[in-house]
C-alpha positions as CSV (number, residue, x, y, z in Angstrom):
1,M,9.9,8.2,2.5
2,C,13.0,7.1,4.8
3,A,16.1,7.8,6.8
4,L,19.8,6.2,6.0
5,F,22.6,5.2,8.1
6,D,26.0,6.6,8.6
7,E,28.9,4.5,7.5
8,A,30.2,3.0,10.0
9,T,26.8,1.1,11.3
10,T,25.9,0.3,7.2
11,A,29.5,-1.4,7.4
12,S,28.6,-3.1,10.1
13,M,25.4,-4.1,9.7
14,R,26.4,-5.6,5.9
15,D,29.7,-7.4,7.4
16,A,26.6,-9.5,9.5
17,V,24.5,-9.7,6.6
18,D,27.6,-11.1,4.5
19,A,28.1,-13.6,7.5
20,I,24.5,-15.0,6.9
21,C,24.5,-15.5,3.3
22,S,28.0,-17.1,3.7
23,E,26.4,-20.1,6.2
24,S,22.3,-20.8,5.3
25,A,20.2,-19.6,1.7
26,F,19.4,-16.1,2.8
27,R,19.9,-13.4,0.5
28,A,20.8,-9.5,1.5
29,T,18.7,-6.7,-0.4
30,T,20.3,-4.9,-2.4
31,D,18.9,-1.4,-1.0
32,P,20.7,1.0,1.0
33,L,20.1,-0.2,4.8
34,H,17.4,3.0,5.5
35,V,14.5,2.9,8.4
36,P,11.2,3.9,7.0
37,L,9.9,7.0,8.2
38,L,6.7,7.4,5.9
39,G,4.3,5.6,3.8
40,S,1.2,6.4,1.6
41,L,2.7,8.7,-0.1
42,H,0.9,8.2,-3.7
43,A,-1.4,11.3,-3.2
44,H,1.3,13.3,-3.3
45,S,3.8,14.2,-6.0
46,T,7.4,13.8,-6.2
47,S,8.5,17.5,-6.5
48,T,6.2,17.7,-3.3
49,V,7.7,15.1,-1.5
50,S,11.3,16.1,-2.2
51,E,10.5,20.2,-0.7
52,A,8.1,18.6,2.7
53,C,11.9,16.4,3.0
54,R,14.4,19.6,2.6
55,S,11.9,21.7,4.8
56,A,12.4,19.4,7.4
57,E,15.7,19.0,7.3
58,A,16.2,23.1,7.6
59,A,14.0,23.1,10.4
60,H,15.4,19.9,12.4
61,P,19.3,20.2,11.5
62,Q,20.0,18.1,14.5
63,R,20.8,13.9,12.8
64,L,18.4,11.5,13.9
65,S,20.0,9.0,16.5
66,G,18.4,5.3,18.0
67,H,18.9,1.9,19.7
68,F,18.2,-1.6,17.8
69,V,15.9,-3.4,20.4
70,R,15.5,-7.5,18.5
71,W,15.7,-9.5,15.4
72,Q,12.7,-10.2,13.3
73,L,11.6,-12.4,10.7
74,T,8.5,-12.1,9.1
75,H,5.9,-14.4,7.8
76,S,6.6,-13.9,4.5
77,G,10.7,-14.2,5.2
78,D,11.7,-10.8,5.9
79,L,14.5,-10.5,8.0
80,R,14.7,-7.2,10.2
81,V,16.4,-5.4,12.9
82,V,13.1,-3.7,15.1
83,C,15.3,-0.3,16.2
84,V,13.9,2.8,18.3
85,I,14.2,6.5,16.8
86,D,14.8,8.4,19.6
87,N,13.7,11.9,18.2
88,A,12.2,11.5,15.2
89,K,9.0,12.6,16.9
90,A,9.3,16.5,15.4
91,V,10.7,15.8,12.1
92,L,7.6,13.5,11.9
93,H,5.3,16.0,12.4
94,H,6.7,18.5,10.1
95,L,6.5,16.2,7.6
96,R,3.2,15.1,8.2
97,R,2.6,18.8,8.3
98,S,3.9,19.2,4.6
99,L,2.3,15.6,4.0
100,P,-1.1,15.6,5.5
101,K,-2.0,12.2,3.3
102,S,0.7,10.1,4.7
103,R,1.2,7.3,7.3
104,T,4.0,7.1,9.5
105,W,5.1,3.2,10.2
106,E,3.4,2.0,13.0
107,A,7.2,0.8,13.8
108,A,10.8,1.5,13.0
109,Y,12.8,-1.4,11.1
110,V,15.5,-1.9,9.2
111,H,15.2,-4.9,6.3
112,L,18.2,-6.7,5.7
113,G,16.8,-9.2,3.6
114,S,15.4,-12.6,2.7
115,A,14.8,-16.3,3.9
116,A,12.2,-17.0,1.7
117,A,14.4,-20.1,0.5
118,I,14.5,-21.2,3.5
119,D,12.5,-23.8,4.8
120,P,9.7,-22.7,6.6
121,S,10.0,-25.9,9.2
122,Q,13.8,-24.7,9.8
123,R,13.0,-20.7,10.1
124,A,12.6,-20.6,14.1
125,E,15.6,-22.4,13.8
126,F,17.4,-20.2,11.4
127,L,16.4,-16.9,13.7
128,A,17.7,-18.3,16.9
129,A,20.7,-18.7,15.4
130,V,21.0,-15.6,14.0
131,E,20.2,-13.9,17.3
132,K,22.7,-16.1,18.8
133,A,25.5,-15.3,16.6
134,F,24.2,-11.3,16.6
135,P,22.8,-10.2,19.6
136,I,21.5,-7.2,19.9
137,D,22.9,-4.1,22.7
138,P,20.2,-1.9,23.1
139,S,22.7,0.6,25.3
140,R,24.4,1.3,21.3
141,H,23.5,3.6,19.7
142,F,23.5,4.5,16.0
143,T,23.2,7.1,14.0
144,L,21.1,8.1,10.7
145,I,22.5,10.9,8.3
146,G,21.0,14.1,8.0
147,R,19.7,13.9,4.5
148,L,16.1,12.1,4.4
149,E,15.3,9.9,1.0
150,F,12.5,9.5,-1.1
151,N,12.1,5.7,-1.2
152,E,12.5,4.0,-4.5
153,F,9.8,1.6,-3.9
154,N,7.3,4.8,-3.7
155,I,8.3,5.8,-7.0
156,N,6.4,5.1,-10.4
157,R,9.0,5.1,-12.9
158,T,7.0,5.6,-16.0
159,T,5.6,9.3,-14.3
160,G,7.8,10.5,-11.9
161,D,4.4,10.3,-9.7
162,A,4.4,8.5,-5.9
163,T,2.8,5.5,-5.8
164,T,2.3,3.0,-3.4
165,S,4.8,0.4,-4.6
166,A,6.7,-1.2,-7.7
167,A,3.9,-3.5,-8.5
168,H,1.2,-0.9,-8.6
169,A,3.6,1.3,-11.2
170,A,3.3,-1.8,-13.3
171,R,0.2,-3.1,-13.4
172,G,-0.5,0.7,-15.0
173,P,-4.2,1.9,-15.2
174,R,-7.5,0.0,-15.0
175,A,-9.3,0.0,-18.5
176,A,-13.1,0.8,-17.8
177,R,-15.3,-2.1,-18.5
178,T,-18.3,-1.3,-20.7
179,R,-22.0,-2.1,-19.3
180,K,-22.2,-5.5,-21.2
181,Q,-18.6,-6.7,-19.4
182,R,-20.2,-4.9,-16.3
183,G,-23.3,-6.8,-16.9
184,R,-27.0,-6.0,-15.1
185,R,-27.0,-5.6,-11.5
186,K,-29.1,-8.4,-9.5
187,P,-32.0,-7.4,-7.5
188,Q,-31.2,-7.4,-4.0
189,R,-33.6,-9.9,-2.2
190,R,-35.1,-8.7,1.2
191,S,-33.3,-10.9,3.9
192,V,-35.8,-13.5,6.3
193,H,-34.3,-12.3,8.8
194,M,-35.7,-9.6,11.5
195,K,-33.6,-6.5,11.7
196,W,-33.3,-4.6,14.3
197,E,-34.8,-1.1,14.8
198,R,-32.9,2.0,15.5
199,E,-35.4,3.1,18.4
200,Q,-34.8,-0.3,19.6
201,C,-31.0,0.0,20.0
202,S,-30.5,2.8,21.7
203,D,-31.1,1.4,24.9
204,W,-28.5,-0.5,25.0
205,L,-25.5,1.2,23.4
206,D,-23.3,0.8,26.3
207,S,-23.7,-2.8,25.9
208,D,-24.1,-6.3,23.5
209,P,-27.4,-5.9,21.9
210,P,-30.1,-8.4,22.0
211,P,-29.4,-11.3,19.4
212,P,-32.2,-10.6,16.3
213,R,-34.9,-13.0,16.4
214,S,-34.6,-16.5,13.8
215,S,-37.4,-16.6,11.3
216,K,-38.0,-19.8,13.2
217,H,-39.0,-18.1,16.1
218,G,-41.5,-16.3,13.7
219,K,-43.7,-19.2,12.6
220,Q,-43.3,-20.3,16.5
221,R,-45.2,-17.1,17.5
222,Q,-47.7,-17.2,14.5
223,I,-48.7,-20.8,15.4
224,H,-49.3,-19.5,18.5
225,V,-51.7,-16.7,17.8
226,H,-53.6,-19.1,15.2
227,Q,-54.2,-21.9,17.9
228,L,-55.6,-19.0,20.4
229,A,-58.0,-17.6,18.2
230,A,-58.8,-20.8,17.7
231,T,-59.6,-21.9,21.1
232,K,-61.2,-18.5,21.4
233,A,-64.0,-19.1,18.8
234,R,-64.3,-22.8,20.2
235,D,-65.3,-21.4,23.5
236,A,-67.7,-19.0,21.9
237,L,-69.4,-21.6,20.1
238,V,-69.4,-24.1,23.0
239,G,-71.2,-20.9,25.1
240,K,-74.1,-20.0,22.2
241,M,-74.8,-23.4,22.2
242,R,-75.1,-23.8,25.7
243,G,-76.7,-21.0,25.6
244,L,-79.6,-22.3,22.7
245,C,-79.7,-25.7,24.8
246,C,-80.9,-24.1,28.4
247,A,-83.9,-21.5,26.2
């Protein structure tokens, strides 16, 4: 689920993206520029999500607004502008009550396109050039349109239901494997290492538990026990022989 930018902000960002494309191998996104609000909507049907959107719009008619913070280039090459939505808390709370299995995004941002065609060794220089050519002014605010949209990448085009991604929809249901294909389960082998007992752990719940003893330490302890028993048996035999000699 997402919110679209108003026409003025969209036009300004499109001009900047066109300028970046003209000077580099950057590829602009063809999707409407938007800020994602909720994800993990695959557990809810399309009709349920649409009803939640309309309900949130009616309960909170004020338009969402915010400001940009900084440019961001992800490891995969996605160019974003991180932003802050000033009055989204009430709307998100309303949506989360209607869609309890959904999740809010960790950060708000707008995706502008991909720099995957740019050599990874030159991406830091590319980002620095973008930041210099288009500096972010946090004091300037933007406005999102009042209508919440269901991001098309969350739609399963075959069934109309929400799904995690288009790739998930294209893959389709996984065929059930036969018992022969699954094969027999391998028996679990017992570990040769000593394991902690639950009662022993209760004394150091607030601190790190001591490391478990290895099998090497266990063998050394067994050797020590056998040596001690042999010593006691030898002493007993010596004492008995002395008693016979003295008799």
